[in-house]
py3Dmol code that shows the C-alpha trace and the ligand (Angstrom):
import py3Dmol

protein = """\
ATOM      1  CA  MET A   1      18.558  -0.706 -14.810  1.00  0.00           C
ATOM      2  CA  GLY A   2      15.999   2.014 -15.327  1.00  0.00           C
ATOM      3  CA  GLY A   3      14.728   4.446 -12.740  1.00  0.00           C
ATOM      4  CA  TYR A   4      12.475   3.436 -10.018  1.00  0.00           C
ATOM      5  CA  ILE A   5       9.519   5.006 -11.948  1.00  0.00           C
ATOM      6  CA  SER A   6       8.409   2.646 -14.606  1.00  0.00           C
ATOM      7  CA  ARG A   7      10.271   4.593 -17.455  1.00  0.00           C
ATOM      8  CA  ASP A   8      11.725   1.330 -18.844  1.00  0.00           C
ATOM      9  CA  ARG A   9       8.188   0.345 -19.997  1.00  0.00           C
ATOM     10  CA  GLU A  10       7.143   3.896 -20.948  1.00  0.00           C
ATOM     11  CA  PRO A  11      10.162   5.309 -22.660  1.00  0.00           C
ATOM     12  CA  ASP A  12       8.010   8.083 -24.277  1.00  0.00           C
ATOM     13  CA  LEU A  13       7.212   9.513 -20.896  1.00  0.00           C
ATOM     14  CA  ALA A  14      10.777   9.257 -19.579  1.00  0.00           C
ATOM     15  CA  ALA A  15      11.446  13.018 -19.729  1.00  0.00           C
ATOM     16  CA  SER A  16       8.446  13.947 -17.726  1.00  0.00           C
ATOM     17  CA  PHE A  17       9.307  11.114 -15.148  1.00  0.00           C
ATOM     18  CA  GLY A  18      12.740  12.579 -14.634  1.00  0.00           C
ATOM     19  CA  ALA A  19      11.103  15.862 -13.409  1.00  0.00           C
ATOM     20  CA  LEU A  20       8.622  13.992 -11.372  1.00  0.00           C
ATOM     21  CA  GLU A  21      11.248  11.965  -9.535  1.00  0.00           C
ATOM     22  CA  GLU A  22      12.751  15.185  -8.208  1.00  0.00           C
ATOM     23  CA  LYS A  23       9.550  16.611  -6.877  1.00  0.00           C
ATOM     24  CA  GLN A  24       7.673  13.467  -5.814  1.00  0.00           C
ATOM     25  CA  LEU A  25       7.394  13.423  -2.041  1.00  0.00           C
ATOM     26  CA  SER A  26       7.448   9.591  -1.970  1.00  0.00           C
ATOM     27  CA  VAL A  27      11.261   9.677  -2.797  1.00  0.00           C
ATOM     28  CA  SER A  28      12.216  13.109  -1.609  1.00  0.00           C
ATOM     29  CA  GLN A  29      10.511  13.106   1.923  1.00  0.00           C
ATOM     30  CA  PRO A  30      10.528   9.807   3.748  1.00  0.00           C
ATOM     31  CA  LEU A  31       8.627   9.642   6.974  1.00  0.00           C
ATOM     32  CA  ALA A  32      12.093   8.818   8.596  1.00  0.00           C
ATOM     33  CA  ARG A  33      15.316   8.884   6.665  1.00  0.00           C
ATOM     34  CA  ASN A  34      16.222   5.219   7.668  1.00  0.00           C
ATOM     35  CA  GLY A  35      12.567   4.118   7.746  1.00  0.00           C
ATOM     36  CA  VAL A  36      12.614   3.937  11.644  1.00  0.00           C
ATOM     37  CA  LEU A  37       9.733   5.802  13.116  1.00  0.00           C
ATOM     38  CA  GLN A  38       9.572   7.346  16.568  1.00  0.00           C
ATOM     39  CA  PRO A  39       7.105   5.324  18.695  1.00  0.00           C
ATOM     40  CA  GLY A  40       3.831   6.891  19.436  1.00  0.00           C
ATOM     41  CA  LYS A  41       4.188   9.758  17.012  1.00  0.00           C
ATOM     42  CA  VAL A  42       1.606   9.981  14.260  1.00  0.00           C
ATOM     43  CA  TYR A  43       3.048  10.640  10.788  1.00  0.00           C
ATOM     44  CA  PHE A  44       1.193  11.456   7.708  1.00  0.00           C
ATOM     45  CA  ILE A  45       1.775  10.004   4.244  1.00  0.00           C
ATOM     46  CA  PRO A  46       0.826  12.826   1.943  1.00  0.00           C
ATOM     47  CA  ALA A  47      -2.157  12.162  -0.475  1.00  0.00           C
ATOM     48  CA  ARG A  48      -1.117  10.314  -3.721  1.00  0.00           C
ATOM     49  CA  CYS A  49       2.188   9.404  -2.151  1.00  0.00           C
ATOM     50  CA  GLY A  50       3.831   6.410  -0.620  1.00  0.00           C
ATOM     51  CA  ALA A  51       6.110   5.716   2.424  1.00  0.00           C
ATOM     52  CA  ALA A  52       8.371   2.813   3.559  1.00  0.00           C
ATOM     53  CA  VAL A  53       9.076   2.063   7.197  1.00  0.00           C
ATOM     54  CA  VAL A  54      11.027  -0.639   9.138  1.00  0.00           C
ATOM     55  CA  LEU A  55       8.678  -2.641  11.403  1.00  0.00           C
ATOM     56  CA  GLU A  56      10.694  -4.796  13.890  1.00  0.00           C
ATOM     57  CA  LYS A  57       9.404  -8.231  14.823  1.00  0.00           C
ATOM     58  CA  GLY A  58       6.821  -7.819  17.732  1.00  0.00           C
ATOM     59  CA  LYS A  59       6.195  -4.073  16.906  1.00  0.00           C
ATOM     60  CA  MET A  60       2.818  -2.705  16.026  1.00  0.00           C
ATOM     61  CA  LEU A  61       1.869  -0.476  13.133  1.00  0.00           C
ATOM     62  CA  THR A  62      -1.247   1.559  13.009  1.00  0.00           C
ATOM     63  CA  LEU A  63      -2.790   3.018   9.916  1.00  0.00           C
ATOM     64  CA  ILE A  64      -5.318   5.726  10.328  1.00  0.00           C
ATOM     65  CA  ASN A  65      -8.080   6.585   7.652  1.00  0.00           C
ATOM     66  CA  VAL A  66      -8.102  10.359   8.071  1.00  0.00           C
ATOM     67  CA  SER A  67     -10.989  10.979   5.736  1.00  0.00           C
ATOM     68  CA  GLY A  68     -12.637   7.453   5.934  1.00  0.00           C
ATOM     69  CA  LEU A  69     -12.658   7.320   2.053  1.00  0.00           C
ATOM     70  CA  GLN A  70      -8.922   6.638   1.329  1.00  0.00           C
ATOM     71  CA  VAL A  71      -7.610   3.331   0.252  1.00  0.00           C
ATOM     72  CA  CYS A  72      -4.082   2.334   1.371  1.00  0.00           C
ATOM     73  CA  ASP A  73      -2.153  -0.171  -0.675  1.00  0.00           C
ATOM     74  CA  MET A  74       0.215  -2.039   1.635  1.00  0.00           C
ATOM     75  CA  TRP A  75       3.176  -4.478   1.058  1.00  0.00           C
ATOM     76  CA  ALA A  76       5.730  -6.125   3.454  1.00  0.00           C
ATOM     77  CA  PHE A  77       9.200  -7.362   2.678  1.00  0.00           C
ATOM     78  CA  ASN A  78      11.466  -9.412   4.844  1.00  0.00           C
ATOM     79  CA  THR A  79      14.325  -7.151   5.718  1.00  0.00           C
ATOM     80  CA  SER A  80      16.832  -9.888   5.594  1.00  0.00           C
ATOM     81  CA  ASP A  81      15.721 -11.101   2.185  1.00  0.00           C
ATOM     82  CA  PRO A  82      13.275  -8.954   0.357  1.00  0.00           C
ATOM     83  CA  ASP A  83      12.525 -11.714  -2.139  1.00  0.00           C
ATOM     84  CA  GLU A  84      10.272 -12.995   0.785  1.00  0.00           C
ATOM     85  CA  PHE A  85       7.241 -10.706   0.786  1.00  0.00           C
ATOM     86  CA  LEU A  86       3.692 -10.624   2.068  1.00  0.00           C
ATOM     87  CA  SER A  87       1.661 -12.588  -0.360  1.00  0.00           C
ATOM     88  CA  MET A  88      -2.146 -12.294  -0.885  1.00  0.00           C
ATOM     89  CA  GLU A  89      -2.522 -15.609  -2.694  1.00  0.00           C
ATOM     90  CA  HIS A  90      -0.606 -17.467   0.084  1.00  0.00           C
ATOM     91  CA  THR A  91      -2.498 -15.591   2.747  1.00  0.00           C
ATOM     92  CA  ARG A  92      -5.912 -16.544   1.229  1.00  0.00           C
ATOM     93  CA  THR A  93      -4.854 -20.197   1.264  1.00  0.00           C
ATOM     94  CA  HIS A  94      -3.473 -19.959   4.798  1.00  0.00           C
ATOM     95  CA  LEU A  95      -6.773 -18.356   6.048  1.00  0.00           C
ATOM     96  CA  GLY A  96      -9.336 -20.129   3.900  1.00  0.00           C
ATOM     97  CA  ARG A  97     -10.921 -16.838   3.262  1.00  0.00           C
ATOM     98  CA  LEU A  98     -10.571 -13.744   0.970  1.00  0.00           C
ATOM     99  CA  VAL A  99      -9.939 -11.018   3.601  1.00  0.00           C
ATOM    100  CA  PRO A 100      -8.188 -11.418   6.925  1.00  0.00           C
ATOM    101  CA  VAL A 101     -10.058 -10.473  10.182  1.00  0.00           C
ATOM    102  CA  VAL A 102      -8.784  -9.488  13.588  1.00  0.00           C
ATOM    103  CA  GLY A 103      -6.563 -12.401  14.944  1.00  0.00           C
ATOM    104  CA  ASP A 104      -5.546 -13.648  11.498  1.00  0.00           C
ATOM    105  CA  SER A 105      -1.840 -13.774  10.471  1.00  0.00           C
ATOM    106  CA  MET A 106      -1.013 -12.865   6.862  1.00  0.00           C
ATOM    107  CA  VAL A 107       1.885 -14.874   5.315  1.00  0.00           C
ATOM    108  CA  SER A 108       4.674 -14.586   2.927  1.00  0.00           C
ATOM    109  CA  ASN A 109       5.309 -16.232  -0.438  1.00  0.00           C
ATOM    110  CA  ARG A 110       7.264 -18.826   1.650  1.00  0.00           C
ATOM    111  CA  ARG A 111       4.152 -19.288   3.877  1.00  0.00           C
ATOM    112  CA  ASN A 112       5.753 -17.668   6.960  1.00  0.00           C
ATOM    113  CA  GLU A 113       3.686 -15.440   9.181  1.00  0.00           C
ATOM    114  CA  MET A 114       4.617 -11.877   8.533  1.00  0.00           C
ATOM    115  CA  LEU A 115       1.876  -9.617   9.869  1.00  0.00           C
ATOM    116  CA  GLU A 116      -0.975 -10.233  12.390  1.00  0.00           C
ATOM    117  CA  LEU A 117      -4.018  -8.145  12.121  1.00  0.00           C
ATOM    118  CA  VAL A 118      -4.623  -7.208  15.820  1.00  0.00           C
ATOM    119  CA  GLU A 119      -7.176  -4.389  15.627  1.00  0.00           C
ATOM    120  CA  ASP A 120      -9.638  -2.979  13.101  1.00  0.00           C
ATOM    121  CA  THR A 121     -12.088  -0.343  13.946  1.00  0.00           C
ATOM    122  CA  SER A 122     -13.647  -0.398  10.385  1.00  0.00           C
ATOM    123  CA  PRO A 123     -16.345  -2.762   9.236  1.00  0.00           C
ATOM    124  CA  GLY A 124     -13.499  -5.014   7.933  1.00  0.00           C
ATOM    125  CA  VAL A 125     -13.964  -4.500   4.278  1.00  0.00           C
ATOM    126  CA  HIS A 126     -10.610  -4.756   2.596  1.00  0.00           C
ATOM    127  CA  ASP A 127      -9.327  -6.251  -0.630  1.00  0.00           C
ATOM    128  CA  THR A 128      -6.747  -8.884  -1.494  1.00  0.00           C
ATOM    129  CA  LEU A 129      -7.604  -9.469  -5.127  1.00  0.00           C
ATOM    130  CA  ILE A 130      -6.750  -6.404  -7.063  1.00  0.00           C
ATOM    131  CA  ALA A 131      -3.413  -5.484  -8.296  1.00  0.00           C
ATOM    132  CA  ALA A 132      -1.722  -2.131  -7.320  1.00  0.00           C
ATOM    133  CA  CYS A 133      -2.646   0.679  -9.806  1.00  0.00           C
ATOM    134  CA  ASP A 134       0.151   1.480 -12.254  1.00  0.00           C
ATOM    135  CA  ILE A 135       0.750   3.732 -15.262  1.00  0.00           C
ATOM    136  CA  ASN A 136      -0.831   1.244 -17.620  1.00  0.00           C
ATOM    137  CA  ARG A 137      -4.042   1.062 -15.563  1.00  0.00           C
ATOM    138  CA  TYR A 138      -4.475   4.900 -15.979  1.00  0.00           C
ATOM    139  CA  ARG A 139      -3.638   4.684 -19.644  1.00  0.00           C
ATOM    140  CA  GLN A 140      -6.369   2.126 -20.113  1.00  0.00           C
ATOM    141  CA  LEU A 141      -8.676   4.412 -18.113  1.00  0.00           C
ATOM    142  CA  GLY A 142      -8.059   7.171 -20.595  1.00  0.00           C
ATOM    143  CA  VAL A 143      -5.381   9.321 -18.897  1.00  0.00           C
ATOM    144  CA  SER A 144      -2.673  10.348 -21.368  1.00  0.00           C
ATOM    145  CA  GLU A 145      -0.406  12.246 -18.986  1.00  0.00           C
ATOM    146  CA  TYR A 146       1.567  10.781 -16.180  1.00  0.00           C
ATOM    147  CA  HIS A 147      -0.685   9.802 -13.286  1.00  0.00           C
ATOM    148  CA  ASP A 148       0.547   9.039  -9.839  1.00  0.00           C
ATOM    149  CA  ASN A 149       0.193   5.406  -9.083  1.00  0.00           C
ATOM    150  CA  CYS A 150       0.794   2.856  -6.343  1.00  0.00           C
ATOM    151  CA  VAL A 151       3.390   0.851  -8.162  1.00  0.00           C
ATOM    152  CA  ASP A 152       5.654   3.952  -8.624  1.00  0.00           C
ATOM    153  CA  ASN A 153       4.935   4.866  -5.060  1.00  0.00           C
ATOM    154  CA  LEU A 154       6.227   1.743  -3.746  1.00  0.00           C
ATOM    155  CA  ARG A 155       9.364   1.923  -5.817  1.00  0.00           C
ATOM    156  CA  MET A 156      10.061   5.515  -4.754  1.00  0.00           C
ATOM    157  CA  ALA A 157       9.116   5.085  -1.136  1.00  0.00           C
ATOM    158  CA  LEU A 158      11.655   2.228  -0.830  1.00  0.00           C
ATOM    159  CA  LEU A 159      14.296   4.263  -2.661  1.00  0.00           C
ATOM    160  CA  ALA A 160      13.767   7.064  -0.206  1.00  0.00           C
ATOM    161  CA  ILE A 161      15.150   4.835   2.631  1.00  0.00           C
ATOM    162  CA  GLY A 162      17.789   3.271   0.409  1.00  0.00           C
ATOM    163  CA  LYS A 163      16.015   0.032  -0.629  1.00  0.00           C
ATOM    164  CA  GLU A 164      14.912  -1.715  -3.864  1.00  0.00           C
ATOM    165  CA  VAL A 165      12.887  -4.784  -4.535  1.00  0.00           C
ATOM    166  CA  SER A 166      12.985  -7.028  -7.627  1.00  0.00           C
ATOM    167  CA  HIS A 167       9.210  -6.946  -8.304  1.00  0.00           C
ATOM    168  CA  VAL A 168       5.885  -5.572  -7.091  1.00  0.00           C
ATOM    169  CA  PRO A 169       3.736  -8.129  -5.251  1.00  0.00           C
ATOM    170  CA  SER A 170      -0.090  -7.856  -5.103  1.00  0.00           C
ATOM    171  CA  PRO A 171      -0.829  -5.417  -2.232  1.00  0.00           C
ATOM    172  CA  PHE A 172      -3.097  -5.789   0.756  1.00  0.00           C
ATOM    173  CA  ASN A 173      -5.534  -2.987  -0.239  1.00  0.00           C
ATOM    174  CA  VAL A 174      -6.617  -1.680   3.147  1.00  0.00           C
ATOM    175  CA  TRP A 175     -10.173  -0.308   3.223  1.00  0.00           C
ATOM    176  CA  MET A 176     -10.601  -0.998  -0.523  1.00  0.00           C
ATOM    177  CA  ASN A 177     -14.091  -2.087  -1.277  1.00  0.00           C
ATOM    178  CA  VAL A 178     -14.373  -4.495  -4.312  1.00  0.00           C
ATOM    179  CA  PRO A 179     -17.240  -6.732  -3.581  1.00  0.00           C
ATOM    180  CA  LEU A 180     -17.375 -10.166  -5.241  1.00  0.00           C
ATOM    181  CA  ASP A 181     -20.918 -11.018  -6.412  1.00  0.00           C
ATOM    182  CA  GLY A 182     -22.495 -14.349  -6.622  1.00  0.00           C
ATOM    183  CA  ASP A 183     -22.096 -14.465 -10.242  1.00  0.00           C
ATOM    184  CA  GLY A 184     -18.280 -13.877  -9.985  1.00  0.00           C
ATOM    185  CA  SER A 185     -18.336 -10.302 -11.006  1.00  0.00           C
ATOM    186  CA  LEU A 186     -16.361  -7.616  -9.222  1.00  0.00           C
ATOM    187  CA  THR A 187     -17.355  -3.937  -8.737  1.00  0.00           C
ATOM    188  CA  PHE A 188     -15.190  -1.003  -7.637  1.00  0.00           C
ATOM    189  CA  VAL A 189     -17.166   1.084  -4.989  1.00  0.00           C
ATOM    190  CA  PRO A 190     -16.233   3.442  -2.186  1.00  0.00           C
ATOM    191  CA  PRO A 191     -14.831   2.363   1.123  1.00  0.00           C
ATOM    192  CA  VAL A 192     -17.258   1.625   4.017  1.00  0.00           C
ATOM    193  CA  ALA A 193     -14.711   2.924   6.516  1.00  0.00           C
ATOM    194  CA  LYS A 194     -15.368   5.987   8.520  1.00  0.00           C
ATOM    195  CA  ARG A 195     -13.291   9.008   9.441  1.00  0.00           C
ATOM    196  CA  ASP A 196     -10.194   8.087  11.646  1.00  0.00           C
ATOM    197  CA  ASP A 197     -10.828   4.297  11.448  1.00  0.00           C
ATOM    198  CA  ARG A 198      -7.715   2.536  12.497  1.00  0.00           C
ATOM    199  CA  ILE A 199      -6.121  -0.781  11.587  1.00  0.00           C
ATOM    200  CA  VAL A 200      -3.227  -2.264  13.555  1.00  0.00           C
ATOM    201  CA  PHE A 201      -0.780  -4.815  12.397  1.00  0.00           C
ATOM    202  CA  LYS A 202       1.871  -6.672  14.514  1.00  0.00           C
ATOM    203  CA  ALA A 203       5.073  -7.850  12.799  1.00  0.00           C
ATOM    204  CA  MET A 204       5.722 -11.599  13.068  1.00  0.00           C
ATOM    205  CA  MET A 205       9.115 -10.962  11.334  1.00  0.00           C
ATOM    206  CA  THR A 206      11.180  -7.834  10.866  1.00  0.00           C
ATOM    207  CA  CYS A 207       9.938  -6.249   7.623  1.00  0.00           C
ATOM    208  CA  TYR A 208       9.889  -3.145   5.459  1.00  0.00           C
ATOM    209  CA  VAL A 209       6.249  -2.103   5.338  1.00  0.00           C
ATOM    210  CA  VAL A 210       5.416  -0.026   2.289  1.00  0.00           C
ATOM    211  CA  MET A 211       2.261   1.971   2.049  1.00  0.00           C
ATOM    212  CA  SER A 212       0.700   4.060  -0.752  1.00  0.00           C
ATOM    213  CA  CYS A 213      -2.252   6.474  -0.448  1.00  0.00           C
ATOM    214  CA  CYS A 214      -3.930   5.188  -3.626  1.00  0.00           C
ATOM    215  CA  PRO A 215      -4.094   8.050  -6.127  1.00  0.00           C
ATOM    216  CA  GLN A 216      -7.045   6.425  -7.956  1.00  0.00           C
ATOM    217  CA  ASP A 217      -9.384   9.217  -8.830  1.00  0.00           C
ATOM    218  CA  ILE A 218     -11.041   7.665 -11.925  1.00  0.00           C
ATOM    219  CA  THR A 219     -12.836   4.790 -10.406  1.00  0.00           C
ATOM    220  CA  ALA A 220     -14.951   5.078  -7.197  1.00  0.00           C
ATOM    221  CA  VAL A 221     -12.421   3.187  -4.877  1.00  0.00           C
ATOM    222  CA  ASN A 222     -11.605   6.395  -2.971  1.00  0.00           C
ATOM    223  CA  GLY A 223     -15.041   7.704  -3.026  1.00  0.00           C
ATOM    224  CA  VAL A 224     -17.071   9.217  -5.863  1.00  0.00           C
ATOM    225  CA  GLY A 225     -15.877  12.609  -6.925  1.00  0.00           C
ATOM    226  CA  SER A 226     -13.796  12.899  -3.785  1.00  0.00           C
ATOM    227  CA  GLN A 227     -10.270  14.151  -3.311  1.00  0.00           C
ATOM    228  CA  THR A 228      -7.558  11.560  -2.686  1.00  0.00           C
ATOM    229  CA  GLU A 229      -6.426  11.971   1.008  1.00  0.00           C
ATOM    230  CA  SER A 230      -3.471  11.484   3.313  1.00  0.00           C
ATOM    231  CA  ILE A 231      -3.021   8.424   5.651  1.00  0.00           C
ATOM    232  CA  GLY A 232      -1.873   8.456   9.193  1.00  0.00           C
ATOM    233  CA  VAL A 233       0.870   6.064  10.424  1.00  0.00           C
ATOM    234  CA  MET A 234       2.013   5.278  13.898  1.00  0.00           C
ATOM    235  CA  LEU A 235       4.578   2.864  15.353  1.00  0.00           C
ATOM    236  CA  GLY A 236       3.681   1.166  18.588  1.00  0.00           C
ATOM    237  CA  ASP A 237       5.216  -1.255  20.968  1.00  0.00           C
TER     238      ASP A 237
END
"""
ligand_1 = """\
1
ZN
Zn -3.494 2.740 -6.302
"""
view = py3Dmol.view(width=600, height=400)
view.addModel(protein, "pdb")
view.setStyle({"model": 0}, {"cartoon": {"style": "trace"}})
view.addModel(ligand_1, "xyz")
view.setStyle({"model": 1}, {"stick": {}})
view.zoomTo()
view.show()
């Protein structure tokens, strides 16, 4: 099996990926070595990086949009069987809507409740439609060198706590603003969140939660011409 970065699909970039794996903070500096955070402490995922944490059933996880303009791709996997994961398509069916609101539970690919959205200080604009950015997305956007991306961040963040998953599901794109127009078209525009907006999830099953500070700096999803930023994370009771 290849490395956790997508070198198997990009063999010509394998050499530079090897160097990257050693310095990328997603894999070298987990928020906690075993993924278990200290309750009440605010951790920061560095800009352009990912992090994986263990969220026990009944516990809360808060994400903080430090800049107000940073999108956070988020995934969850059942710790007992990571082939069960948070599924956007199953969640849309379960809720009968595109985006969850406070009080909604998001479900797995086996239609079990995984995460409840318990608080959201932002206007509630998030995305469940768009795949995580990956090296091929940046290639198609004209980037010839390696570009940090959410798919690699997911793999590296899990590896940093000693885990692997068999594939990359569609993420819950927290604060990502991709409005669906009446004619069916989608546009990629900046978040409408504000500085220090918080969103809080409660685990309905014990899961690994993986987050990536989306390094997308070609489209406007992290703000026009703005820097990509860090995201705050806090475990609560
Ligand atoms: Zn991304």
